[in-house]
Backbone as ProteinMPNN parsed JSONL, in Angstrom:
{"seq_chain_A": "MNADSGGGIDPGVIELAARVFDLARFGATEELAAYVDAGVPANLTNDKGDTLLILAAYQGHADTVAALLSRGADPGRANDRGQTALAAAVFKQSADTVRVLLDAGADPDAGGPTARETAAFFDLPGMTALLDGAGT", "coords_chain_A": {"N_chain_A": [[-5.706, -8.585, -16.337], [-6.238, -11.647, -17.842], [-5.101, -15.07, -18.266], [-5.746, -15.998, -20.767], [-5.935, -13.914, -22.473], [-4.378, -13.257, -24.612], [-2.167, -11.811, -24.091], [0.186, -12.959, -23.783], [1.383, -13.533, -21.311], [2.744, -15.69, -19.114], [0.77, -18.169, -17.531], [1.497, -19.112, -15.051], [3.007, -17.069, -14.023], [1.032, -15.124, -13.724], [-0.501, -16.369, -11.818], [1.31, -16.414, -9.671], [1.593, -13.637, -9.255], [-0.999, -12.997, -8.371], [-1.05, -14.457, -5.946], [0.958, -13.064, -4.533], [-0.165, -10.564, -4.285], [-2.391, -11.237, -2.644], [-0.975, -12.071, -0.325], [-0.063, -9.591, 0.544], [-2.509, -8.302, 1.051], [-3.502, -9.882, 3.174], [-1.657, -9.656, 5.136], [0.568, -11.317, 5.371], [3.411, -11.116, 6.281], [6.126, -12.239, 6.511], [6.222, -14.241, 4.532], [5.571, -12.734, 2.213], [7.758, -10.949, 2.261], [9.807, -12.635, 1.759], [9.297, -13.316, -0.917], [9.664, -10.844, -2.164], [12.36, -10.509, -1.48], [13.35, -12.451, -3.067], [13.034, -11.52, -5.563], [10.618, -10.52, -6.52], [9.144, -7.535, -7.56], [9.118, -4.717, -5.329], [7.465, -2.734, -5.833], [5.431, -3.74, -7.311], [2.496, -3.686, -9.296], [-1.07, -4.071, -9.526], [-3.867, -4.568, -11.926], [-5.297, -2.256, -11.383], [-3.509, -0.464, -10.629], [-2.839, -0.577, -8.012], [-0.458, -0.91, -5.55], [1.647, -3.396, -3.811], [2.07, -2.219, -1.345], [0.012, -0.313, -1.022], [-2.207, -2.069, -0.911], [-1.535, -3.543, 1.519], [-1.506, -1.433, 3.243], [-4.108, -0.49, 3.151], [-5.459, -2.575, 4.433], [-4.465, -2.322, 6.944], [-2.056, -3.431, 7.873], [0.484, -2.908, 9.466], [3.129, -3.996, 10.024], [3.648, -5.394, 7.617], [3.617, -3.4, 5.822], [5.871, -1.866, 6.741], [7.829, -3.852, 6.279], [7.76, -3.949, 3.471], [8.421, -1.254, 2.77], [10.988, -1.248, 3.801], [12.163, -2.707, 1.872], [12.219, -1.22, -0.339], [9.776, -0.337, -1.361], [7.831, 2.257, -2.705], [6.654, 4.92, -0.892], [5.099, 6.986, -1.855], [3.844, 6.44, -4.137], [1.012, 6.385, -6.287], [-2.249, 4.874, -7.008], [-4.082, 4.057, -9.938], [-6.368, 5.648, -9.594], [-5.369, 7.765, -8.177], [-4.941, 7.403, -5.534], [-3.043, 6.989, -2.523], [-0.889, 4.936, -0.437], [-0.838, 5.977, 2.098], [-3.144, 7.627, 2.27], [-4.99, 5.499, 2.039], [-4.561, 4.111, 4.457], [-5.258, 6.067, 6.28], [-7.978, 6.329, 5.654], [-8.815, 3.871, 6.644], [-8.355, 4.199, 9.208], [-6.033, 3.348, 10.515], [-3.836, 3.762, 12.706], [-1.215, 2.936, 13.421], [-0.224, 2.05, 10.951], [-0.329, 4.456, 9.55], [1.583, 5.948, 10.977], [3.934, 4.484, 10.419], [4.167, 4.84, 7.71], [4.366, 7.665, 7.528], [6.755, 8.023, 8.876], [8.422, 6.937, 6.961], [8.461, 8.841, 5.113], [6.116, 9.343, 3.656], [3.993, 11.594, 1.918], [1.543, 13.603, 3.231], [0.117, 15.277, 1.609], [0.024, 14.29, -0.947], [-1.135, 12.727, -3.979], [-4.669, 12.106, -4.775], [-7.911, 11.779, -3.672], [-5.924, 13.427, -1.24], [-4.213, 12.265, 1.753], [-4.762, 14.04, 3.848], [-7.036, 15.292, 2.788], [-8.816, 13.132, 2.807], [-8.929, 12.43, 5.527], [-10.255, 14.799, 6.39], [-12.683, 14.8, 4.863], [-13.971, 12.496, 5.77], [-14.284, 13.151, 8.411], [-12.232, 12.603, 10.478], [-10.793, 13.246, 13.06], [-8.612, 12.201, 14.659], [-6.955, 11.059, 12.824], [-6.345, 13.317, 11.357], [-4.83, 14.673, 13.241], [-2.642, 12.927, 13.529], [-1.493, 13.251, 11.051], [-0.848, 15.867, 11.095], [1.12, 15.795, 12.883], [0.609, 15.959, 15.545], [-0.292, 13.753, 16.848], [1.605, 11.985, 17.658]], "CA_chain_A": [[-5.448, -9.367, -17.476], [-6.203, -13.07, -17.612], [-4.127, -15.828, -18.939], [-6.142, -16.21, -22.208], [-6.239, -12.623, -23.094], [-3.499, -13.046, -25.736], [-1.133, -10.898, -23.756], [1.483, -13.644, -23.774], [1.963, -13.745, -20.038], [2.655, -17.095, -18.621], [-0.259, -18.382, -16.531], [2.166, -19.253, -13.726], [3.375, -15.676, -13.555], [-0.237, -14.412, -13.236], [-0.931, -17.073, -10.511], [2.22, -16.002, -8.646], [1.269, -12.357, -8.886], [-2.19, -13.066, -7.564], [-0.671, -14.857, -4.68], [1.685, -12.126, -3.831], [-1.142, -9.536, -3.839], [-3.12, -11.776, -1.512], [-0.069, -11.98, 0.868], [-0.11, -8.146, 1.038], [-3.859, -8.114, 1.616], [-3.75, -10.666, 4.39], [-0.626, -9.359, 6.107], [1.505, -12.427, 5.53], [4.656, -10.37, 6.145], [7.33, -13.06, 6.316], [6.099, -14.869, 3.214], [5.645, -11.607, 1.235], [9.099, -10.446, 2.32], [10.67, -13.698, 1.04], [9.053, -13.22, -2.345], [10.31, -9.714, -2.593], [13.749, -10.719, -1.414], [13.681, -13.437, -4.121], [13.06, -10.809, -6.849], [9.351, -9.848, -6.916], [9.316, -6.099, -7.288], [8.53, -4.196, -4.172], [6.447, -1.776, -6.325], [4.55, -4.45, -8.213], [1.066, -3.161, -9.259], [-2.084, -4.854, -10.144], [-4.514, -3.97, -13.009], [-5.877, -0.946, -11.005], [-2.359, 0.353, -10.253], [-2.594, -0.708, -6.664], [0.765, -1.545, -5.26], [1.585, -4.204, -2.632], [2.04, -1.34, -0.246], [-1.374, 0.168, -0.951], [-3.065, -3.129, -0.426], [-1.246, -3.803, 2.821], [-1.87, -0.255, 4.06], [-5.583, -0.458, 3.197], [-5.904, -3.515, 5.39], [-3.944, -1.932, 8.241], [-0.954, -4.356, 8.24], [1.701, -2.05, 9.678], [4.331, -4.824, 9.921], [3.754, -5.711, 6.26], [3.956, -2.046, 5.254], [7.232, -1.646, 7.157], [8.671, -4.783, 5.559], [7.75, -3.601, 2.022], [9.149, -0.096, 2.766], [12.465, -1.538, 4.053], [12.646, -3.399, 0.664], [12.214, -0.344, -1.45], [8.49, 0.151, -1.814], [7.647, 3.71, -2.829], [5.487, 5.395, -0.132], [4.346, 8.077, -2.517], [3.214, 5.973, -5.434], [-0.414, 6.397, -6.265], [-2.845, 3.945, -7.93], [-4.719, 4.654, -11.128], [-7.258, 6.673, -9.172], [-4.687, 8.851, -7.415], [-4.932, 7.062, -4.105], [-1.77, 6.546, -1.987], [-0.979, 4.006, 0.775], [-1.162, 6.875, 3.251], [-4.604, 7.875, 2.205], [-5.668, 4.22, 2.343], [-4.36, 3.79, 5.872], [-6.009, 7.051, 6.968], [-9.388, 5.974, 5.442], [-9.091, 2.711, 7.373], [-8.029, 4.641, 10.499], [-4.971, 2.53, 11.031], [-2.855, 4.709, 13.236], [0.129, 2.334, 13.409], [0.181, 2.076, 9.551], [-0.071, 5.895, 9.195], [2.855, 6.315, 11.567], [5.046, 3.772, 9.662], [4.225, 5.524, 6.358], [4.882, 9.021, 7.742], [8.194, 7.808, 9.187], [9.118, 6.536, 5.71], [8.464, 9.988, 4.283], [4.922, 9.579, 2.839], [3.501, 12.951, 1.964], [0.095, 13.759, 3.503], [-0.559, 16.081, 0.58], [0.247, 13.656, -2.23], [-2.329, 12.012, -4.456], [-5.929, 12.811, -4.856], [-7.777, 12.676, -2.673], [-4.832, 13.321, -0.326], [-4.535, 11.741, 3.027], [-5.421, 15.103, 4.622], [-8.442, 15.482, 2.344], [-9.528, 11.936, 3.16], [-9.303, 12.66, 6.923], [-11.241, 15.855, 6.568], [-13.921, 14.383, 4.27], [-14.589, 11.476, 6.642], [-14.313, 13.647, 9.723], [-11.407, 11.778, 11.212], [-9.832, 14.132, 13.778], [-7.434, 11.549, 15.14], [-6.098, 10.882, 11.65], [-5.833, 14.725, 11.009], [-3.866, 15.01, 14.302], [-1.497, 12.166, 13.149], [-0.916, 13.862, 9.846], [-0.232, 17.182, 11.491], [2.28, 15.545, 13.778], [0.249, 16.089, 16.933], [-0.69, 12.564, 17.484], [2.697, 11.046, 17.883]], "C_chain_A": [[-5.517, -10.795, -17.077], [-5.337, -13.788, -18.533], [-4.478, -16.051, -20.424], [-6.455, -15.014, -22.913], [-5.293, -12.32, -24.301], [-2.382, -12.197, -25.457], [0.193, -11.611, -23.671], [2.075, -13.818, -22.425], [1.684, -15.063, -19.552], [1.633, -17.2, -17.491], [0.391, -18.549, -15.073], [2.618, -17.976, -13.201], [2.075, -14.912, -12.982], [-0.649, -15.088, -11.931], [0.008, -16.595, -9.42], [1.865, -14.522, -8.236], [-0.015, -12.206, -8.056], [-1.895, -13.43, -6.124], [0.074, -13.868, -3.861], [0.761, -10.973, -3.428], [-2.02, -10.025, -2.671], [-2.309, -11.777, -0.261], [-0.093, -10.563, 1.409], [-1.363, -7.906, 1.733], [-4.063, -8.672, 2.978], [-2.635, -10.411, 5.463], [0.381, -10.467, 6.402], [2.981, -11.914, 5.246], [5.877, -11.223, 5.814], [7.393, -13.656, 4.94], [6.288, -13.805, 2.114], [7.099, -11.109, 1.086], [10.07, -11.38, 1.594], [10.54, -13.65, -0.418], [9.751, -11.992, -2.893], [11.813, -9.872, -2.53], [14.197, -11.636, -2.531], [13.591, -12.807, -5.527], [11.639, -10.239, -7.271], [9.497, -8.377, -6.604], [8.544, -5.546, -6.101], [7.4, -3.23, -4.553], [5.54, -2.43, -7.355], [3.087, -3.882, -8.083], [0.179, -4.096, -9.938], [-2.773, -4.074, -11.336], [-5.166, -2.625, -12.726], [-4.783, -0.011, -10.603], [-2.127, 0.317, -8.671], [-1.226, -1.475, -6.353], [0.574, -2.453, -4.07], [1.42, -3.378, -1.378], [0.702, -0.731, 0.005], [-2.341, -0.823, -0.41], [-2.885, -3.429, 1.111], [-1.697, -2.725, 3.759], [-3.422, -0.157, 4.266], [-6.167, -1.427, 4.287], [-5.326, -3.329, 6.821], [-2.837, -2.943, 8.715], [0.357, -3.56, 8.306], [2.985, -2.815, 9.541], [4.649, -5.094, 8.432], [4.19, -4.449, 5.575], [5.401, -1.811, 5.57], [8.22, -2.551, 6.361], [8.845, -4.409, 4.033], [8.64, -2.244, 1.861], [10.713, -0.348, 2.872], [13.044, -2.238, 2.762], [12.485, -2.527, -0.532], [10.855, 0.115, -2.0], [8.403, 1.668, -1.706], [6.46, 4.135, -2.016], [4.583, 6.42, -0.766], [3.678, 7.643, -3.772], [1.718, 5.873, -5.265], [-0.97, 5.313, -7.272], [-3.44, 4.711, -9.088], [-5.843, 5.638, -10.781], [-6.69, 7.757, -8.361], [-4.604, 8.591, -5.953], [-3.547, 6.594, -3.71], [-1.985, 5.581, -0.885], [-1.353, 4.778, 1.999], [-2.677, 7.224, 3.354], [-5.46, 6.688, 2.543], [-5.683, 3.924, 3.82], [-5.205, 4.872, 6.683], [-7.539, 6.711, 6.869], [-9.759, 4.832, 6.419], [-8.808, 3.039, 8.855], [-7.08, 3.73, 11.231], [-3.802, 3.31, 11.484], [-1.436, 4.167, 13.125], [0.614, 2.405, 11.918], [0.534, 3.535, 9.1], [1.262, 6.304, 9.77], [4.013, 5.707, 10.807], [5.262, 4.541, 8.337], [4.813, 6.936, 6.447], [6.345, 8.932, 8.029], [9.054, 7.488, 8.001], [9.124, 7.717, 4.723], [7.232, 10.144, 3.374], [4.43, 10.986, 3.015], [1.977, 13.034, 2.16], [-0.661, 14.511, 2.468], [-0.439, 15.475, -0.845], [-1.087, 12.943, -2.629], [-3.58, 12.795, -4.551], [-7.113, 11.801, -4.739], [-6.523, 12.402, -1.76], [-5.247, 12.7, 0.906], [-5.265, 12.779, 3.93], [-6.908, 15.326, 4.157], [-9.345, 14.272, 2.79], [-9.919, 12.042, 4.697], [-10.34, 13.714, 7.132], [-12.611, 15.479, 6.028], [-14.696, 13.398, 5.17], [-14.655, 11.873, 8.125], [-13.571, 12.754, 10.722], [-10.333, 12.579, 12.013], [-8.549, 13.468, 14.284], [-6.431, 11.306, 14.018], [-5.506, 12.293, 11.274], [-4.681, 15.046, 12.015], [-2.556, 14.193, 14.0], [-0.734, 12.833, 12.037], [-0.321, 15.182, 10.118], [0.883, 17.032, 12.471], [1.851, 15.692, 15.235], [-0.155, 14.836, 17.671], [0.361, 11.583, 17.687], [3.176, 11.001, 19.335]], "O_chain_A": [[-4.922, -11.17, -16.067], [-4.855, -13.213, -19.509], [-3.583, -16.269, -21.241], [-7.193, -15.051, -23.897], [-5.4, -11.264, -24.925], [-1.648, -11.824, -26.372], [1.229, -10.967, -23.506], [3.231, -14.237, -22.352], [0.548, -15.537, -19.557], [1.648, -16.374, -16.578], [-0.186, -18.141, -14.065], [2.62, -17.791, -11.984], [2.095, -14.22, -11.965], [-1.111, -14.406, -11.017], [-0.457, -16.378, -8.301], [1.838, -14.196, -7.05], [-0.085, -11.375, -7.15], [-2.409, -12.808, -5.194], [-0.11, -13.794, -2.646], [0.897, -10.45, -2.321], [-2.343, -9.231, -1.788], [-2.859, -11.513, 0.808], [-0.138, -10.366, 2.623], [-1.383, -7.385, 2.848], [-4.696, -8.061, 3.839], [-2.722, -10.932, 6.574], [0.956, -10.556, 7.487], [3.626, -12.203, 4.238], [6.596, -10.898, 4.869], [8.417, -13.61, 4.258], [7.089, -13.99, 1.197], [7.596, -10.882, -0.018], [11.008, -10.952, 0.922], [11.505, -13.898, -1.14], [10.365, -12.055, -3.958], [12.503, -9.415, -3.441], [15.367, -11.585, -2.909], [13.986, -13.408, -6.527], [11.535, -9.551, -8.287], [9.923, -8.007, -5.51], [7.384, -5.91, -5.913], [6.512, -2.937, -3.753], [4.945, -1.741, -8.185], [2.558, -3.649, -6.996], [0.59, -4.843, -10.826], [-2.279, -3.009, -11.704], [-5.552, -1.913, -13.653], [-5.06, 1.138, -10.259], [-1.331, 1.083, -8.127], [-0.97, -2.554, -6.887], [-0.44, -2.379, -3.376], [0.715, -3.779, -0.451], [0.282, -0.636, 1.158], [-3.187, -0.508, 0.427], [-3.848, -3.55, 1.868], [-2.182, -2.971, 4.863], [-3.933, 0.187, 5.332], [-7.175, -1.147, 4.936], [-5.654, -4.067, 7.75], [-2.761, -3.233, 9.909], [1.177, -3.541, 7.388], [3.914, -2.271, 8.944], [5.813, -5.025, 8.037], [5.121, -4.498, 4.771], [6.146, -1.555, 4.624], [9.253, -2.106, 5.862], [9.919, -4.549, 3.448], [9.466, -2.144, 0.953], [11.542, 0.232, 2.17], [14.261, -2.336, 2.604], [12.596, -3.012, -1.658], [10.793, 0.86, -2.978], [8.853, 2.266, -0.729], [5.336, 3.776, -2.366], [3.476, 6.691, -0.302], [2.995, 8.441, -4.415], [1.212, 5.362, -4.266], [-0.291, 4.906, -8.215], [-3.286, 5.93, -9.168], [-6.233, 6.415, -11.653], [-7.427, 8.617, -7.88], [-4.23, 9.48, -5.189], [-2.914, 5.868, -4.476], [-3.111, 5.395, -0.421], [-2.101, 4.294, 2.848], [-3.319, 7.107, 4.398], [-6.486, 6.796, 3.214], [-6.709, 3.528, 4.372], [-5.797, 4.515, 7.701], [-8.271, 6.797, 7.855], [-10.866, 4.813, 6.957], [-9.025, 2.166, 9.695], [-7.283, 3.383, 12.394], [-2.854, 3.51, 10.725], [-0.533, 4.916, 12.755], [1.759, 2.787, 11.675], [1.514, 3.786, 8.399], [2.026, 6.975, 9.076], [5.006, 6.396, 10.575], [6.388, 4.831, 7.932], [5.612, 7.36, 5.612], [7.125, 9.704, 7.471], [10.261, 7.728, 8.008], [9.706, 7.625, 3.642], [7.25, 10.949, 2.443], [4.442, 11.524, 4.122], [1.221, 12.566, 1.309], [-1.888, 14.444, 2.397], [-0.785, 16.134, -1.825], [-1.96, 12.628, -1.819], [-3.571, 14.019, -4.422], [-7.293, 11.015, -5.669], [-6.146, 11.247, -1.563], [-6.44, 12.572, 1.178], [-6.214, 12.461, 4.647], [-7.833, 15.509, 4.947], [-10.519, 14.462, 3.106], [-11.059, 11.781, 5.081], [-11.228, 13.551, 7.97], [-13.619, 15.799, 6.658], [-15.917, 13.478, 5.296], [-15.023, 11.069, 8.981], [-14.158, 12.224, 11.665], [-9.149, 12.574, 11.675], [-7.503, 14.114, 14.329], [-5.22, 11.342, 14.232], [-4.331, 12.412, 10.926], [-3.674, 15.637, 11.626], [-1.465, 14.728, 14.201], [0.49, 12.962, 12.072], [0.624, 15.593, 9.446], [1.526, 18.009, 12.856], [2.704, 15.553, 16.111], [-0.337, 14.817, 18.888], [0.061, 10.405, 17.879], [4.095, 10.248, 19.659]]}, "name": "protein", "num_of_chains": 1, "seq": "MNADSGGGIDPGVIELAARVFDLARFGATEELAAYVDAGVPANLTNDKGDTLLILAAYQGHADTVAALLSRGADPGRANDRGQTALAAAVFKQSADTVRVLLDAGADPDAGGPTARETAAFFDLPGMTALLDGAGT"}
């Protein structure tokens, strides 16, 4: 949604949301954590249903993922296409991020495609081992 769509959202709010999503993408952990601590929802989603957690996980920012989880981000929340942060981290083969999400209770069988299905489809045996608990 853009500022002139008639949705009545203040352009400053839209600008802030865009900034916060960029912080998640680029792994600016301290600044992002400060925004969440100041009231930005840890489960904020964009127009595709991607959460801050999904964006940080997709980029392999394990520290940012951990900071969001410690502030209440839902590790099982899926975007509009059914993708979870765990499946995103598996796809990007970010073992540290996968471990952080698993430790937080992320379900390897949630979403669609699931993290397990993603690992199998892309033939990622290291990720499959992590999901099965053999890689820790």
